[in-house]
N, C-alpha and C positions, 0 to 999 in steps of 0.2 A: 236262534237259530242255530248259528255255527258251532253250539256247543253241542248241538243231535246227530250232526256228522260223524256216522261210524258207531252210534248206538245201535243195539240190535235189541230185541224182547222176548228171542228163542231163549227155549231154557234147559234145551239138549244141539250138539253139537249137531247131531244130524239136521234135525229142523233149522238147522243155520247153514246148512248146505244146500239141503231141498229147496228151500227158498231160495239161495241164489242161484241155483239151477235151473229152475222154475222161470225168473225172471229175463237170467242168461238168453235161455233158449225163446223170450219171446220177445228181448230189445231187438233195437235196428243196429245195425254192423259200425254203424257211424260212433251211434253210442256207448260201443263195448269199451274202448277203452277210461274210457271213465268213469260209468259202471264198476267197469274190474278195482280202480281205486281205491273207490266206496267201500266194495264189498272186503276190500286187502285191509281197510281199518277197522269192519266190521269182526275180524277175526282176529287182527289184531289186538282190540279192545278184548275180544275173548279169553285171549292168552294171556292179555297184557305182556305184550309186545310192544316194544317202542319203536322200533324202524325196521322196514323191510324195502329188498328191495327183488324185483326178477329180472332176471340179464340173460345175453343168449353168451354161450362161450366162443365168444368172435368179439378182437378190439375192435374191427370195422365197425359192426354193428352198434358196439358198445359207446364208439366215440361219436356213432350219430345219434345216438340219443335214444335208441332203440330198446326201451325197460320201462320196467314201471319201478317206481320208487315213491313212501310212500312214507311218513312219519307223526309219531302225535305229540299233540303240542306237549311241550314245552320245546321239544327236538324238533330239527330241520333234516331234509334228505340230505347226503351225501351228493357230492357232484363232481365228474372226471375234472372240472374246472381246480377245484380245490386238490384234489390227489395228486394230480397230473399223471399223464398218458404211460408212463413208464411203471411207476408205481401200481398204475391200473390192470397194466399188463400181467406182473411180479402177482396179484392178488387173484386175477383170471387163472393166471395158471396153475396155483395152489389151488383153486375149486376144482378147474376141468380137468386136472391130473389124479385125481379122488373119483374114486364110484361109493363115497359110503358118505354117509353125513358127517359133518366137522364137527366138535362142539372145542370153542376155543373160551378157557374160564379168566379170569382176573388174571391170572402168574402168565398165562400162556399169549395174551393181548401185549400185556407191559413186555415183555421179554420177546415177542415174536422178531423175524427179521425181515416180516413185511412192514414197509408202511404204512398202509392202510390200518392192520389192525392196530398196531401203534399208537394211530391216531384216534382208533376205537378208545382206548385205554383214558389215552389224555382226556375223550371226550367224556372220561365216567362210565366208560361200557363195565359193565361188572360179566358180559356171557356174550357171544357170537355163534350162530349157526349158520351152518350151508349146508346145503340140501338140494341133493342132482337132479335135473330135470331133464325125463326122457320121452319123445315123442317116436313112434313108433317103430321102437329098439333102438333109437337109436340118439345120443347124446345130444340134448338142443341147448341147455344152460344148466344157472341154477337159482335156489330163492337163497337169499340171505337174510337173514334179521339177528337183529342186536335186542336185548335186553339193558337199561341201566340203573347207575341208582347202586341197592344192596341187594337184591333179588335173589344174586346168584342163579347159576345155571337149571334154574327151578321148573321146568319142563318135566314131565313124566313121556317115558319111551310109549305108550299110547295118546301123550297128546303130540308127538313129536311126528307120529304116524299119522293123527288126521291131517296137522301141518301140512305132509310131504302131499295128501290123496289130494284135499281141497287145490293145493297149490298147480297140481297137474290140471286140473278142472279147468282153471284161469288158464294155463298156459292154451288148453286147447281151444278154448271160446275166442283168448288174444289172436292164438297162430288162425283160427278158422274166417276170421273177422276180417283181417289184414288181407289174408287170402279173394274174399266174398269184396272188400273194396273194392282191387285191385281188378279183379274179374270184370266188374259190373262198372268199368270209367266210361262215361258216354262217349268218347272220344276214341274206345278201344277200334281197332279196323281188324278183323278175326281172320277175311279170307287173304288180307294182304300180311297178317304178321303166317298164317303158316303155308303163305307160298315162302315165304322167306326162310323158313324153318326147313326146307325142303335144301335149302343152298349148304345145309350143316352137314359136317361129317359127326363119324362117331365120337372123334376126338376136340371137338369143337363147343357138343353137347355136354360132354363129362365134364370140358371147364365151365362151359356157361352154367351146367349145376352147382358146379363146388361155390363158384362166383354169389349164384344164390342162397347158399347158405352161410353164406359170412365168412369164406376162408380168405384169406391173402395171399397174394402171387407166390408167396415163397410158403406159406401151406401148403396150395394146392399142386406146385413143384413137388414137394415130397410125397402128395398121397400121388402123384402120377408120376415119378421118378422121370421129372424133366426137369428143366432148369427155370428158374424164375426169369429169366430175359424172352425165354420159349413163352413162359405163360404171360409176361405182357404183350406179344406180340401176336401171340393166340386172342388177348383182348382187344385189340386195338383191329384188327381182321374183323372180330365179332361184329364191334360199334359198326367198320362200314358197310357188313354185309349185311345188317341187321337196321340199316340206315336210321340208328341210336344215335345221341348226343353223350350218355354220360355213362358213368360206371352202374348210379342208379337206374337208369332208364334199362338197362343188360339186365338188373335184377328184378325191375317189376315187369319186364316180357317173358324172363324164366319162369317166374309163379304163375302171370297167367296164361301162358301156355304147360301148365305143370311139371315143368325139368327144375329137377334139387327139390323139391318139395317133399 
């Protein structure tokens, strides 16, 4: 039965995409992530892709494992622990600074100064693609995928456009499922949270919204022309005013109340 994982009987990409969209539309939010991983495998089989990862353009969320990663046997997903935080950050900078689709062939992978790409080369990768992902006009992160063996960079321009299209569909369902789960927490106290929101200044709302987007204190400082120390002070003040215990609680609070989403 396990060998059927990711198998699809569709005869066209459009049919595959329509079935996935219908299934995601009718599924429960709690099932969305596991279903998306299955659907990513289906697309990988369709395009003969060996490894795929959808990731936010944020080291904070990346380190927290807020990614979707799947691989076709015998390959395995690449983890932050295998790569290291610093090298992951260099890879994210490479991807995050580009508004274009990037294609790294065998030579580019082997000779790259980015450790992650050289690791792929050492594992036998023949081509690595990165696709920027955008939501509501803002850069969210990216989709990367790798082909191993001697296939080369075999995807046509039309196929790359199809992968780009379906990955944006996955992203929309994934993000909305997380928001839905957050909004429908049984212990959520909406009235109390509304009163707490009224205590916040405009600047504090800005900081909270950027925290919810996954920005670090340094990144928020650059965005708001403040010092990282000032941002940290705002963060601790927010925890106190909103009666929360952790950074994760701040992010969940912001998402529940439509801040930064």
